[in-house]
Structures are given as structure tokens and as C-alpha cells.
C-alpha positions as CSV (number, residue, x, y, z in Angstrom):
1,M,2.9,-6.4,10.9
2,I,6.5,-7.6,11.6
3,S,8.0,-6.2,14.7
4,R,10.6,-4.2,12.8
5,Y,7.9,-1.8,11.5
6,S,5.2,-2.2,14.0
7,V,3.7,0.7,16.0
8,K,2.9,-0.2,19.6
9,E,-0.2,1.9,19.8
10,I,-1.7,0.2,16.7
11,E,-0.6,-3.3,17.9
12,K,-2.6,-2.7,21.0
13,I,-5.7,-1.3,19.2
14,F,-5.8,-4.3,16.8
15,S,-4.7,-7.0,19.2
16,L,-7.0,-9.9,19.6
17,E,-7.7,-9.0,23.3
18,N,-8.7,-5.5,22.4
19,R,-10.8,-6.8,19.5
20,Y,-13.0,-8.6,22.1
21,E,-12.9,-5.7,24.5
22,T,-14.3,-3.6,21.7
23,F,-16.9,-6.3,21.0
24,L,-18.0,-6.1,24.6
25,K,-18.2,-2.3,24.4
26,V,-20.5,-2.6,21.4
27,E,-22.7,-5.3,23.1
28,L,-23.0,-3.2,26.2
29,S,-23.9,-0.1,24.2
30,V,-26.7,-2.1,22.4
31,L,-28.0,-3.3,25.8
32,K,-27.9,0.2,27.1
33,A,-30.0,1.3,24.1
34,Y,-32.5,-1.5,24.7
35,A,-32.7,-0.5,28.3
36,N,-33.3,3.2,27.4
37,L,-36.1,2.0,25.1
38,G,-37.7,0.0,27.9
39,I,-37.2,-3.4,26.1
40,V,-34.4,-4.7,28.4
41,P,-34.8,-4.2,32.2
42,V,-32.2,-1.7,33.4
43,S,-31.3,-4.1,36.2
44,D,-30.4,-6.8,33.7
45,Y,-28.3,-4.3,31.7
46,E,-26.4,-3.4,34.9
47,K,-25.8,-7.0,35.7
48,V,-24.3,-7.7,32.3
49,K,-22.3,-4.5,32.5
50,N,-20.8,-5.4,35.9
51,L,-20.3,-9.1,35.4
52,A,-19.3,-9.6,31.7
53,K,-15.6,-9.6,31.1
54,V,-13.3,-10.7,28.3
55,D,-11.6,-14.0,28.9
56,L,-9.4,-14.5,26.0
57,N,-8.3,-18.0,26.9
58,R,-12.0,-19.2,27.2
59,I,-12.9,-17.5,24.0
60,N,-10.1,-19.3,22.2
61,Q,-11.2,-22.6,23.7
62,L,-14.8,-22.1,22.6
63,E,-13.7,-21.0,19.1
64,E,-11.9,-24.3,18.7
65,E,-15.4,-26.0,19.2
66,T,-17.7,-23.5,17.5
67,K,-15.4,-22.4,14.6
68,H,-17.0,-19.0,15.0
69,D,-15.2,-16.2,16.9
70,V,-18.3,-14.1,17.7
71,I,-20.3,-17.1,19.0
72,A,-17.3,-18.1,21.1
73,F,-17.2,-14.5,22.5
74,T,-20.9,-14.4,23.3
75,R,-20.9,-17.8,24.9
76,S,-17.9,-16.9,27.1
77,L,-19.9,-14.0,28.4
78,S,-23.0,-16.1,29.0
79,E,-21.0,-18.4,31.2
80,M,-20.4,-15.5,33.6
81,L,-24.0,-14.4,33.8
82,G,-27.3,-15.6,35.2
83,E,-30.8,-15.2,33.6
84,E,-29.7,-11.8,32.2
85,K,-27.5,-13.7,29.7
86,K,-30.5,-14.0,27.3
87,W,-30.0,-10.3,26.4
88,V,-26.4,-10.7,25.2
89,H,-26.3,-10.3,21.4
90,Y,-30.1,-9.9,21.5
91,N,-31.4,-9.6,17.9
92,L,-28.0,-8.9,16.6
93,T,-26.0,-10.5,13.8
94,S,-22.2,-10.9,14.1
95,T,-21.4,-8.1,11.8
96,D,-23.4,-5.6,13.8
97,V,-20.7,-6.2,16.4
98,V,-17.7,-6.8,14.1
99,D,-18.2,-3.8,11.8
100,T,-19.1,-1.4,14.6
101,S,-16.0,-2.6,16.6
102,L,-13.8,-2.1,13.5
103,S,-15.1,1.4,13.2
104,L,-14.1,2.1,16.8
105,N,-10.7,0.7,16.2
106,I,-10.2,2.8,13.1
107,K,-11.4,5.9,14.8
108,E,-8.9,5.5,17.6
109,S,-6.2,4.9,15.1
110,N,-7.2,7.9,13.1
111,S,-6.4,10.2,16.0
112,I,-2.9,8.9,16.0
113,I,-2.5,9.2,12.2
114,L,-3.8,12.8,12.3
115,D,-1.2,13.7,15.0
116,V,1.6,12.3,12.9
117,L,0.4,14.1,9.8
118,N,0.1,17.4,11.6
119,G,3.5,17.0,13.1
120,L,5.0,16.4,9.6
121,L,3.0,19.4,8.2
122,L,4.7,21.6,10.8
123,T,8.1,20.4,9.9
124,L,7.5,21.1,6.2
125,K,6.4,24.6,7.1
126,D,9.5,25.2,9.1
127,L,11.7,24.0,6.2
128,A,9.8,26.2,3.8
129,I,10.3,29.3,6.0
130,K,14.0,28.5,6.8
131,Y,15.0,28.0,3.1
132,K,12.6,30.6,1.6
133,N,15.5,32.6,0.1
134,T,17.9,29.8,-0.5
135,P,18.7,29.4,-4.2
136,I,18.8,26.0,-5.8
137,I,18.8,24.8,-9.4
138,G,15.3,23.8,-10.6
139,R,15.4,20.6,-12.6
140,T,12.9,19.5,-15.3
141,H,13.3,16.1,-16.8
142,G,16.2,15.7,-14.4
143,I,18.1,18.4,-16.3
144,H,19.0,21.9,-15.0
145,G,16.2,24.3,-15.9
146,E,16.4,27.6,-14.0
147,V,17.2,28.8,-10.5
148,T,14.4,28.5,-7.9
149,S,14.0,28.6,-4.1
150,F,14.8,25.5,-2.0
151,G,12.0,26.7,0.3
152,L,9.5,26.3,-2.5
153,K,10.1,22.6,-2.6
154,W,9.0,22.4,1.0
155,A,6.1,24.8,0.4
156,L,4.9,22.6,-2.4
157,F,5.0,19.5,-0.1
158,Y,3.3,21.5,2.7
159,D,0.5,22.4,0.4
160,E,0.1,18.8,-0.9
161,L,0.1,17.4,2.6
162,K,-2.7,19.8,3.6
163,R,-4.8,18.4,0.8
164,D,-4.0,14.8,1.9
165,I,-5.1,15.7,5.4
166,D,-8.3,17.2,4.1
167,R,-9.0,14.1,2.1
168,F,-8.2,11.9,5.1
169,N,-10.6,13.8,7.4
170,F,-13.3,13.7,4.7
171,E,-13.0,9.9,4.2
172,R,-12.7,9.1,7.9
173,Q,-16.2,10.2,8.6
174,F,-17.5,7.3,6.4
175,V,-15.5,4.6,8.2
176,E,-16.2,5.9,11.8
177,V,-19.7,4.5,11.5
178,A,-21.9,2.3,13.7
179,K,-23.8,-0.6,12.1
180,I,-26.7,-2.1,14.1
181,S,-29.3,-3.0,11.5
182,G,-29.7,-6.7,11.9
183,T,-29.2,-9.8,9.7
184,V,-29.7,-8.3,6.3
185,G,-29.9,-4.6,7.2
186,N,-33.6,-4.1,7.2
187,F,-34.2,-3.6,11.0
188,A,-36.8,-6.3,10.9
189,N,-35.7,-7.8,14.2
190,L,-34.7,-4.7,16.2
191,P,-35.9,-1.1,16.7
192,Y,-34.9,1.4,14.0
193,E,-33.9,3.9,16.7
194,I,-31.3,1.6,18.3
195,E,-28.6,2.3,15.7
196,S,-28.7,6.0,16.4
197,L,-28.6,5.4,20.1
198,V,-25.6,3.2,19.8
199,A,-23.8,5.5,17.4
200,D,-24.3,8.5,19.7
201,D,-23.2,6.5,22.7
202,L,-20.0,5.3,21.0
203,G,-19.2,8.6,19.3
204,L,-19.7,7.2,15.8
205,N,-21.7,8.3,12.7
206,R,-24.7,6.5,11.5
207,P,-25.2,5.2,7.9
208,N,-28.3,5.9,6.0
209,I,-28.5,2.3,5.0
210,S,-26.5,-1.0,5.2
211,T,-26.9,-4.6,4.5
212,Q,-25.6,-7.2,6.9
213,V,-22.3,-5.2,6.5
214,L,-21.4,-1.6,6.0
215,S,-20.7,-1.1,2.3
216,R,-17.1,-1.5,1.6
217,D,-16.9,1.6,-0.6
218,R,-16.4,3.3,2.8
219,L,-13.1,1.4,3.4
220,L,-12.2,1.9,-0.3
221,G,-12.4,5.6,0.1
222,Y,-10.5,5.5,3.4
223,V,-7.7,3.3,1.9
224,S,-7.6,5.6,-1.1
225,S,-6.8,8.5,1.3
226,L,-4.1,6.4,2.9
227,T,-2.5,5.4,-0.4
228,M,-2.4,9.1,-1.4
229,I,-0.6,9.8,1.8
230,A,1.8,6.9,1.1
231,S,2.4,8.3,-2.3
232,F,3.2,11.7,-0.8
233,Y,5.7,10.0,1.6
234,E,7.4,8.3,-1.3
235,K,7.5,11.6,-3.3
236,V,9.3,13.5,-0.6
237,A,11.7,10.6,0.1
238,T,12.4,10.3,-3.6
239,E,13.3,14.0,-3.8
240,I,15.7,13.5,-0.9
241,R,17.3,10.5,-2.6
242,H,17.8,12.4,-5.8
243,L,19.3,15.4,-4.1
244,S,21.6,13.1,-2.1
245,R,23.3,11.5,-5.1
246,T,27.1,12.1,-5.1
247,E,27.1,14.2,-8.2
248,V,24.3,16.4,-6.7
249,N,25.1,16.4,-3.0
250,E,22.7,19.1,-2.0
251,V,21.1,17.4,0.9
252,N,22.0,14.3,3.0
253,E,20.3,12.3,5.6
254,Y,21.9,12.7,9.0
255,F,24.6,10.1,9.5
256,S,25.4,9.3,13.2
257,K,28.9,8.9,14.5
258,N,29.0,5.1,14.6
259,Q,26.5,4.5,11.7
260,K,27.7,2.3,8.8
261,G,26.7,2.6,5.2
262,S,28.0,-0.5,3.5
263,S,29.5,-3.8,4.7
264,A,32.0,-3.7,1.7
265,M,32.6,0.1,1.1
266,P,33.5,2.0,4.3
267,H,33.0,5.4,2.6
268,K,29.3,4.9,1.9
269,R,26.6,7.1,3.5
270,N,23.4,6.0,2.0
271,P,19.9,7.5,2.2
272,I,18.6,4.4,3.8
273,S,15.6,6.0,5.6
274,S,14.3,7.5,2.4
275,E,14.7,4.2,0.6
276,N,12.9,2.5,3.4
277,I,10.1,5.0,3.2
278,C,9.8,4.4,-0.6
279,G,9.7,0.6,-0.1
280,L,7.1,0.6,2.7
281,S,4.9,3.1,1.0
282,R,4.4,0.6,-1.9
283,I,2.9,-1.9,0.5
284,I,0.1,0.6,1.4
285,K,-0.4,1.5,-2.3
286,A,-0.7,-2.1,-3.2
287,S,-3.5,-2.6,-0.7
288,Y,-5.8,-0.3,-2.6
289,E,-6.5,-3.2,-5.0
290,I,-7.6,-5.3,-2.1
291,A,-10.0,-2.7,-0.9
292,L,-11.3,-2.2,-4.5
293,D,-12.1,-5.9,-4.8
294,N,-13.7,-6.0,-1.3
295,N,-16.3,-3.4,-2.5
296,I,-17.9,-6.2,-4.5
297,L,-19.7,-8.6,-2.2
298,W,-22.4,-11.1,-3.0
299,H,-26.0,-9.8,-2.3
300,E,-26.4,-8.7,1.3
301,R,-22.9,-10.0,2.2
302,D,-20.3,-12.6,2.0
303,I,-17.0,-12.8,4.0
304,S,-14.5,-12.7,1.2
305,H,-13.4,-9.3,2.6
306,S,-13.2,-10.3,6.2
307,S,-9.9,-12.3,6.2
308,N,-7.8,-9.8,4.3
309,E,-9.2,-6.8,6.3
310,R,-7.7,-8.4,9.4
311,I,-4.3,-8.2,7.8
312,Y,-4.1,-5.2,5.5
313,L,-6.0,-2.6,7.6
314,P,-3.9,-2.8,10.7
315,D,-0.8,-3.0,8.5
316,D,-1.7,0.0,6.5
317,I,-2.6,2.0,9.5
318,S,0.6,1.0,11.3
319,L,2.8,1.8,8.3
320,I,1.2,5.2,7.7
321,I,2.2,6.1,11.2
322,Y,5.6,4.4,11.1
323,I,6.6,6.0,7.8
324,G,5.3,9.4,8.8
325,R,7.3,9.4,12.0
326,R,10.4,8.3,10.2
327,L,10.1,10.8,7.4
328,N,9.6,13.6,10.0
329,R,12.8,12.5,11.7
330,V,14.7,12.6,8.4
331,L,13.4,16.1,7.7
332,K,14.1,17.5,11.1
333,N,17.7,16.3,10.9
334,L,18.2,16.9,7.2
335,V,21.8,18.1,6.3
336,V,21.5,20.9,3.7
337,N,24.6,21.8,1.6
338,E,23.9,25.3,0.5
339,E,27.4,25.7,-0.8
340,N,27.0,22.8,-3.2
341,M,23.6,24.3,-4.3
342,I,25.5,27.4,-5.6
343,K,28.2,25.2,-7.1
344,N,25.6,23.2,-9.0
345,I,23.9,26.4,-10.2
346,D,27.2,27.5,-11.6
347,S,28.1,24.1,-13.1
348,T,26.4,24.5,-16.4
349,Y,28.2,27.7,-17.5
350,G,25.3,30.1,-17.2
351,V,23.1,28.4,-19.8
352,I,20.3,28.4,-17.2
353,F,19.9,32.1,-17.9
354,S,19.3,31.5,-21.6
355,G,15.5,31.8,-21.2
356,K,15.7,35.0,-19.4
357,V,18.0,36.5,-22.0
358,M,15.7,35.4,-24.8
359,N,12.6,36.7,-23.2
360,Y,14.2,40.0,-22.3
361,I,15.2,40.6,-25.9
362,I,11.8,39.6,-27.2
363,E,10.1,42.0,-24.8
364,H,12.4,45.0,-25.5
365,K,13.6,44.6,-29.1
366,D,12.1,44.2,-32.5
367,I,13.0,40.6,-33.2
368,S,11.0,37.4,-33.7
369,R,10.9,34.7,-31.0
370,E,12.1,32.1,-33.5
371,E,15.2,34.1,-34.5
372,I,16.4,34.9,-31.1
373,Y,15.5,31.4,-29.8
374,D,17.7,29.8,-32.4
375,L,20.6,32.2,-31.8
376,V,20.6,31.8,-28.0
377,Q,20.2,28.1,-28.3
378,K,23.2,27.8,-30.5
379,L,25.3,29.8,-28.1
380,A,24.0,27.8,-25.1
381,F,24.9,24.5,-26.7
382,E,28.3,25.9,-27.5
383,A,28.8,26.9,-23.9
384,L,28.1,23.4,-22.7
385,E,30.2,21.7,-25.4
386,K,33.2,24.0,-25.0
387,H,32.9,24.6,-21.2
388,I,32.7,28.4,-21.8
389,N,30.3,30.6,-19.8
390,L,27.3,31.6,-21.9
391,R,27.7,35.2,-20.8
392,E,31.1,35.3,-22.4
393,L,29.8,34.0,-25.7
394,L,26.9,36.5,-25.6
395,E,29.3,39.4,-25.1
396,N,31.4,38.2,-28.0
397,N,28.4,37.9,-30.3
398,E,27.9,41.1,-32.3
399,K,24.2,40.5,-33.0
400,I,23.5,39.9,-29.3
401,M,25.4,43.0,-28.2
402,N,23.4,45.1,-30.7
403,L,20.3,44.0,-28.7
404,V,21.5,44.2,-25.1
405,T,24.1,46.1,-23.1
406,K,26.6,44.6,-20.6
407,E,24.7,46.3,-17.8
408,E,21.5,44.6,-18.9
409,L,23.4,41.2,-19.0
410,N,24.5,41.8,-15.4
411,E,20.9,41.9,-14.4
412,L,19.9,39.0,-16.6
413,F,22.6,36.8,-15.1
414,S,21.5,37.4,-11.5
415,Y,19.2,34.8,-9.9
416,E,17.8,37.2,-7.3
417,Y,14.8,37.8,-9.6
418,V,13.5,34.3,-8.8
419,F,12.4,35.5,-5.4
420,K,10.3,38.5,-6.5
421,N,7.0,36.7,-6.2
422,I,7.8,34.2,-3.5
423,D,5.9,36.1,-0.8
424,K,2.8,35.8,-2.8
425,I,3.3,32.1,-3.3
426,Y,3.8,31.6,0.4
427,D,0.7,33.6,1.2
428,A,-1.3,31.5,-1.2
429,C,0.0,28.4,0.7
430,G,-0.8,29.8,4.1
431,I,2.8,30.0,5.1
432,E,3.8,33.0,7.2
């Protein structure tokens, strides 16, 4: 990940040095399990535990010779040890260490991701509560529809993010998994019990079965949950971008005192964070295809997945955190123009109440839906074309006034009715 969008915690977790530190943690856990089973002397386990350290420079030197990072790692450990070195990597294959280590790295990262998502969830809830009774025009197909609550936008996002978090928590259990099953996964060279002992020791789950690697459907499901979160980020940011347009101007990103919007147009205040969020989210979504292809490996394994996982997994995890934090900052500092929301509601000459007028007449008068629809539609189009308020045209239409009174029109042209069931919606979403 380039430094501009990197997350320091994730940089550290997926750094080369921490990769080998995690390798060592796995190797020691396996030796501990062997010792508990009485196969490796406890004294030898203790010696390895006390003497073996990660020497990144030496590992790099050995990898230049061996062209194999795990062998370079194990040989660097052996150089520090005496006779007990024979137990290092005993009966293991490289991927026992690599996949288990990756699971540990992902698990540590997942705690950070969850903190970010829960923080964002709380911000969305706060916005939903704050703007619960704030009217805004609801748009369908980008066109004014009817009045709704600005808070409902955030309640909707809150509800969706809760589902994203549930999916994330469901999928993470399948990637936070130990893999200690040997060369082709059949436990022929090591005790069956050892995987459970290592999993328990490292706080990981245990697979029912594996080959030389953990099946990559696990990462596919995990990346799927990340792409859905990324899609959610982009959805929220896109809404902000639309509502920020000059002709809408209902919300704006906070613009600091010395901030600049354009090198050529001094007046510009652009929704750059929301645009950044949309752009970066697409990187995460694109990685799903990589994870999909990685699910198909030759026989008991190949390493076509290995190289790209070293790139896309840390990047996806870093970006999920980076974008989530940036979106949260945008939302916490969002500038809301309630005055312009009312102005936009009124900008279409009352035609947004046409559906309510039509339905009221259908419900209370003896007239067909088709007949009243056509009449109200004709008057609504006239209002838009001539810039005349629909209510005025309705009051001047003899047929309409034979069906409703002016007092009834007063009620029909009020948007307070849109809030009548909002408490029930909020209760359904778990927003109090």
C-alpha cells in the first residue's frame, strides 16, 4: 500500500519482520503441542523457546541462497540452537506455518476493522436520531418524488452496515483458522490431535479438513464481506456527492479555513473525501475477482494464489480501515443545509403532493383511479411548465373542487404526514 493510504497498524501486522515473528509463534506452538503429547522433550521445547529469535537480515541472506523464505527462516533459527534444532519445523510443511500465520495476521487485523465499523455505525445512528424529523425531498430516478425524513437516509445506512458487520463476523470465523495437517493434509506424518492443540493455543478455529493449504473459499467469503463493506462506503459517499451538487446543496463536506478546492477556480469547494472514498472502494471490489480465481488450485495445492495474496490482502484490509475512518470523519463533520432542503421541497411547485391528492380522492370519492390520475397528472405537468403552484391549479379546477374542499387541500399539502410511522421504522432498525 502506498504511504498516502496506508494504515500504520496494518503496515506493522503485515510487515516482513512481523511475518517471521508470527512464523516463530506458530513453530513454538507446534513444539509446545509436541511436548504436551510427550513426543518432544519439554527441555528441548524450552531451549528453542528461549533461544530462537527472528533475525531478518540473516533470513534475507539465506533466502538469497535457498530461494525459499520458509527454509531461510527455519535455517536461521537452527543457527541459534544446539541439538534441539532438529525439532524446528518437525513434520511440518511450509504452508502449515504460512497459512496459520496468515490467519493470525488477519485475526489481529479484524479486531481493528470491527472497531472502525462499530464507530461508523454509532455515527450513523447519531445522524439518524438528530435528523429524524428533518424533512427532505425524496428522489426516485434522481427526480423529486415525495417528502421524506433526512434521518431515514441514515437509518437505512445504519441498518445496512449492521448487516455488513454481521456478514463480516460470520466470514471471519472461516479465515481465523489454524492449518497443521502436513504435506497434503492427511496427517500421515504428525498426530491428528496436534492441530487442535495449536488452534487452541493460538486462539484460532480448526478446519474439518484441508489439503496442503486451507481451501481458498475461506478467503473468498472473507473478501466478499470486505467488498460489500466497500460497496457500502461508496454508496454513502455517492449520496453525499449528489446532495452536495450546487443545484442541490443540501449537505457539504466540512471545508477548513485554509483548504483549497481548485488550482484554477478559487470558489470551488469539492467533496474530495467522498470522491476519494468512491475511488478507493473500487480497488477492494476489484480484488474479489482475484480471490475468486484463487479458489481454484491444482490438486492438493499450487502457489498461484500466494504471490497475489501478499499484495491484495494487506491492501484490502488497510483500505477498509482507512476508508472507514475517513468516511466517519466526513459524517461527523457533515454540514447540513436544512434551509435549502425546504427550498428544494418547494422548488417543484407542489407537484410532489400529487400522489397524496390522487389517493385521497380515490379513497373518499366515487371515481376511478385512471380518471383522477390523468386529471391530476395533467395539472401537475401544467404546474411545472408554467411555474404555477399545483395547489392553485387544483383550486381553480371545478371538477377537483367538487371532490375536495380547501380545508382538505390544506392537509394534503402538508408534509408532516410523512413522519407518522417513523417511530415504527426506527424501532424496527433498533434505533432509540
